[in-house]
C-alpha positions in Angstrom: 0.0 0.0 0.0 1.4 3.4 -1.0 2.1 5.9 1.7 0.4 9.3 1.6 2.9 11.9 0.2 4.3 14.1 3.0 2.9 17.2 1.3 -0.6 15.9 1.5 -0.5 14.8 5.2 -1.2 18.2 6.7 -4.1 19.3 4.4 -5.8 15.9 4.6 -5.5 15.9 8.4 -7.0 19.4 8.6 -9.7 18.5 6.2 -10.5 15.4 8.2 -10.6 17.4 11.4 -13.1 19.9 9.8 -15.4 17.1 8.6 -15.2 15.4 12.0 -16.2 18.7 13.7 -19.2 18.9 11.3 -20.1 15.3 12.1 -20.6 16.1 15.8 -21.6 19.8 15.8 -23.5 20.4 12.6 -26.6 18.2 12.5 -27.5 17.1 9.0 -24.2 18.2 7.5 -23.6 14.8 5.9 -27.2 14.3 4.8 -27.5 13.8 1.1 -30.8 14.1 -0.9 -31.7 13.3 -4.5 -33.7 16.3 -5.7 -34.5 17.2 -9.3 -32.1 14.8 -10.8 -29.0 15.7 -8.7 -27.4 15.1 -5.3 -27.8 17.9 -2.9 -26.3 18.4 0.5 -23.5 20.3 2.3 -20.8 17.9 1.1 -21.9 18.2 -2.5 -22.2 22.0 -2.1 -18.5 22.1 -0.9 -17.3 20.3 -4.0 -19.6 22.4 -6.2 -18.5 25.8 -4.7 -14.8 24.7 -4.7 -14.8 23.9 -8.4 -13.8 27.4 -9.7 -10.9 27.7 -7.2 -9.8 24.2 -7.9 -9.5 25.0 -11.6 -7.7 28.2 -10.8 -5.3 26.4 -8.4 -4.4 23.8 -11.0 -3.3 26.5 -13.5 -1.7 28.5 -10.6 0.3 25.4 -9.6 2.0 25.3 -13.0 2.9 29.0 -12.9 4.2 28.8 -9.3 6.2 25.7 -10.3 8.2 27.9 -12.7 9.0 30.3 -9.9 6.4 32.8 -11.0 2.9 33.8 -10.0 -0.3 34.9 -11.8 -2.2 37.7 -10.1 -4.5 38.2 -13.1 -6.7 35.1 -13.0 -9.6 36.9 -11.3 -9.6 39.5 -14.0 -9.4 36.8 -16.7 -12.4 35.2 -15.1 -14.2 38.5 -15.4 -13.2 38.8 -19.1 -14.3 35.3 -20.1 -17.6 35.7 -18.3 -18.3 39.1 -19.8 -17.5 37.9 -23.3 -19.9 35.0 -22.9 -22.7 37.1 -21.4 -22.3 39.8 -24.0 -22.6 37.3 -26.8 -25.7 35.7 -25.3 -27.4 38.9 -24.4 -26.9 40.3 -27.9 -28.3 37.2 -29.5 -31.3 37.3 -27.2 -31.9 41.0 -28.0 -32.0 40.2 -31.7 -34.3 37.2 -31.1 -31.6 34.8 -32.3 -30.5 31.6 -30.8 -26.9 31.7 -29.8 -24.7 28.6 -30.1 -23.6 27.8 -26.6 -20.5 25.8 -27.7 -19.4 28.7 -29.8 -20.0 31.2 -27.0 -18.0 29.0 -24.6 -15.2 28.6 -27.2 -14.9 32.3 -27.8 -14.9 33.0 -24.0 -12.2 30.4 -23.5 -10.3 31.9 -26.5 -10.3 35.3 -24.9 -9.0 33.8 -21.7 -6.3 31.9 -23.6 -5.2 35.2 -25.3 -4.8 36.7 -21.8 -2.7 33.8 -20.7 -0.6 34.1 -23.8 -0.2 37.8 -23.2 1.2 37.1 -19.7 3.5 34.4 -21.1 4.9 36.9 -23.6 5.5 39.5 -21.0 7.2 37.1 -18.6 9.2 35.0 -21.0 10.1 37.1 -24.0 9.9 40.7 -22.6 11.5 39.4 -19.4 9.2 41.3 -17.0 8.9 40.1 -13.4 5.9 37.7 -13.1 4.3 39.8 -10.3 4.6 43.0 -12.4 3.5 41.4 -15.7 0.4 39.8 -14.2 -0.4 42.8 -12.0 -0.7 44.8 -15.3 -3.4 42.4 -16.6 -5.0 42.2 -13.1 -5.8 45.9 -13.4 -6.2 46.4 -17.2 -8.1 43.1 -17.6 -10.8 44.1 -15.2 -10.9 47.5 -16.8 -11.3 45.8 -20.2 -14.2 43.7 -18.8 -15.9 46.9 -17.6 -15.5 48.5 -21.0 -17.0 45.5 -22.7 -20.0 45.7 -20.3 -20.2 49.5 -20.1 -19.9 49.1 -16.4 -23.2 47.3 -16.2 -24.2 43.8 -15.1 -25.1 41.9 -18.2 -27.8 39.4 -17.8 -29.1 36.6 -20.1 -31.6 33.8 -19.9 -30.0 31.0 -21.9 -30.9 27.7 -20.1 -28.3 25.7 -22.0 -25.5 28.0 -20.9 -26.9 28.0 -17.3 -26.7 24.2 -17.2 -23.0 24.5 -17.4 -23.1 25.5 -13.7 -26.6 24.6 -12.6 -27.1 21.2 -14.3 -25.9 17.8 -13.3 -24.5 14.8 -15.0 -24.9 11.3 -13.4 -26.5 13.2 -10.4 -23.2 15.1 -9.8 -23.2 18.9 -10.4 -21.5 19.8 -13.7 -18.9 22.2 -12.1 -17.5 19.2 -10.2 -17.1 17.2 -13.4 -15.5 20.2 -15.2 -13.0 20.6 -12.4 -12.1 16.9 -12.4 -11.8 16.9 -16.2 -9.5 20.0 -16.3 -7.4 18.5 -13.6 -7.1 15.2 -15.3 -6.2 16.8 -18.7 -3.5 18.9 -17.1 -2.2 16.0 -15.0 -1.9 13.9 -18.2 0.1 16.6 -19.9 2.4 16.9 -16.9 2.9 13.2 -16.2 2.4 11.5 -19.6 4.6 13.9 -21.5 8.0 15.5 -20.8 6.3 18.9 -20.0 6.0 18.1 -16.3 9.6 17.1 -16.0 10.8 20.2 -17.9 8.5 22.4 -15.8 10.0 21.1 -12.5 13.5 21.5 -14.0 12.9 25.1 -15.2 11.4 26.1 -11.8 14.1 24.3 -9.8 17.1 25.7 -11.7 16.5 27.7 -14.8 20.1 28.2 -15.7 21.0 24.5 -15.4 17.9 23.6 -17.5 18.9 26.1 -20.2 22.4 24.7 -20.3 21.0 21.1 -20.6 19.0 22.1 -23.7 15.6 22.9 -22.3 14.0 26.0 -23.8 12.9 27.5 -20.4 11.0 30.3 -22.1 8.6 28.1 -23.9 8.0 26.0 -20.8 7.0 29.1 -18.8 5.0 30.3 -21.7 3.0 27.1 -21.7 2.4 27.4 -18.0 0.9 30.9 -18.2 -1.2 30.0 -21.3 -2.7 27.0 -19.4 -3.3 29.1 -16.3 -5.2 31.7 -18.4 -7.3 28.9 -20.0 -8.2 27.6 -16.6 -9.2 31.0 -15.4 -11.5 31.3 -18.5 -13.2 28.0 -17.7 -13.7 29.2 -14.1 -15.2 32.4 -15.3 -17.6 30.5 -17.5 -18.8 28.5 -14.5 -19.3 31.6 -12.4 -21.2 33.5 -15.1 -23.4 30.5 -15.9 -24.2 30.0 -12.2 -25.6 33.6 -11.8 -26.7 33.9 -15.4 -25.0 37.3 -15.6 -21.5 38.9 -15.9 -20.4 41.3 -13.2 -17.2 42.8 -14.4 -16.6 44.5 -11.0 -16.9 41.5 -8.8 -16.5 38.3 -10.8 -13.4 36.5 -9.6 -12.5 39.3 -7.2 -9.7 38.1 -4.9 -10.0 34.5 -6.1 -6.3 34.7 -7.2 -5.4 34.9 -3.5 -7.6 31.8 -2.8 -5.8 29.9 -5.6 -2.4 30.9 -4.3 -3.3 29.8 -0.8 -4.7 26.5 -2.1 -1.4 25.8 -3.9 0.6 26.7 -0.8 -1.6 24.4 1.3 -1.2 21.6 -1.2 2.6 21.6 -0.6 3.8 23.2 -3.8 6.9 25.3 -3.1 6.4 28.9 -3.8 10.1 29.1 -4.8 9.4 26.8 -7.8 10.4 23.3 -8.7 8.4 20.2 -7.6 4.6 20.7 -7.6 1.5 18.8 -6.7 -1.7 19.1 -8.7 -3.7 16.9 -6.4 -2.4 18.8 -3.4 -3.7 22.1 -4.8 -7.1 20.5 -5.5 -7.3 19.3 -1.9 -6.2 22.7 -0.7 -9.1 24.3 -2.6 -11.6 21.8 -1.1 -10.2 22.4 2.4 -10.7 26.1 2.1 -14.2 25.7 0.9 -15.0 23.2 3.6 -13.7 25.6 6.2 -15.7 28.4 4.8 -18.9 26.4 4.7 -18.3 25.1 8.3 -17.7 28.6 9.6 -20.8 30.1 8.0 -23.0 27.1 9.0 -22.0 27.8 12.7 -23.3 31.4 12.4 -19.9 33.0 12.5 -19.9 36.6 11.0 -18.5 36.6 7.5 -15.9 39.2 8.5 -14.3 36.6 10.9 -14.2 34.0 8.2 -11.1 35.5 6.6 -9.2 35.6 10.0 -10.0 31.9 10.7 -9.0 30.8 7.2 -5.8 32.7 7.5 -5.0 31.0 10.8 -5.6 27.5 9.3 -3.4 28.4 6.3 -0.6 29.6 8.5 -0.8 26.4 10.6 -0.7 24.2 7.5 2.2 26.1 6.0 4.2 26.0 9.3 3.5 22.2 9.5 5.0 21.8 6.0 7.9 24.2 6.6 11.5 22.9 6.3 12.3 23.8 9.9 9.3 21.7 11.2 10.3 18.8 9.0 13.8 18.9 10.3 12.5 19.0 13.9 10.3 16.0 13.2 13.3 14.1 11.7 15.4 14.9 14.7 12.7 13.7 17.1 12.3 10.4 15.2 16.1 9.9 15.3 16.2 10.5 19.0 13.3 8.1 19.8 14.8 5.4 17.6 
């Protein structure tokens, strides 16, 4: 039987502790019901609400593995959602039926262009990742507001709404989308040489370059995939509310994605990464949020409690704590 990777021990233990707390102190938390062709309940809601951050965290993991960061994913979510809502609302205004696959394709294409833009600035213009993505973080949300004229764009397309509100095999569609995106990226990382090159480029860019790896294109691919993931997350959010709010869509979710990556054990200095760890980190944060709110804690206190848990998990995974554990084991043996 395989041992649990060390980077997953802390988040899995914290997640188990949260669920154990809910088992004893939140009556009905584990109750599942089959209503209108789908499972419903707090556990399903956690997975459903965590899906956008899970998708963001997968893309963010790739970027952080290169030693960078992408602060623009929230703005890219806003752009993709606005593009989709704008196309749907214009089609409805002219009494035409919009092609949902085409709308989704164009929205994802806009997000991919944003990811490519970040990749160009970081790899070919040689801007610092935090500066390059901060530019799009500000300009991207401004672009979304220009596209929407600063208004909330609404639409009524049931087919597009089913992307977030529908269910397949009784499980909400956002959960399947998050799983699908994660599996595709994992296959790219583990079934091709891209994952190995990504770890090498993040661990030591100079040595990788001298060994023949084109570090620029590896980083470029990471930012492009991160932008694509943000676009998918933006589509889920806009389909869920059947509207595009350029001001608030994806606001601060880049921070949640970075925290999920850190909780999952990926080093913020670059190098080795864990996609499954980032996904677990996103679920942990959503489980903590749901638990806090279900206990009647004011929303303002939620951020403080989440920060405390994140600090605890990161300290548990720190090099100093690992060395202390190793010395304790050597002394006892």
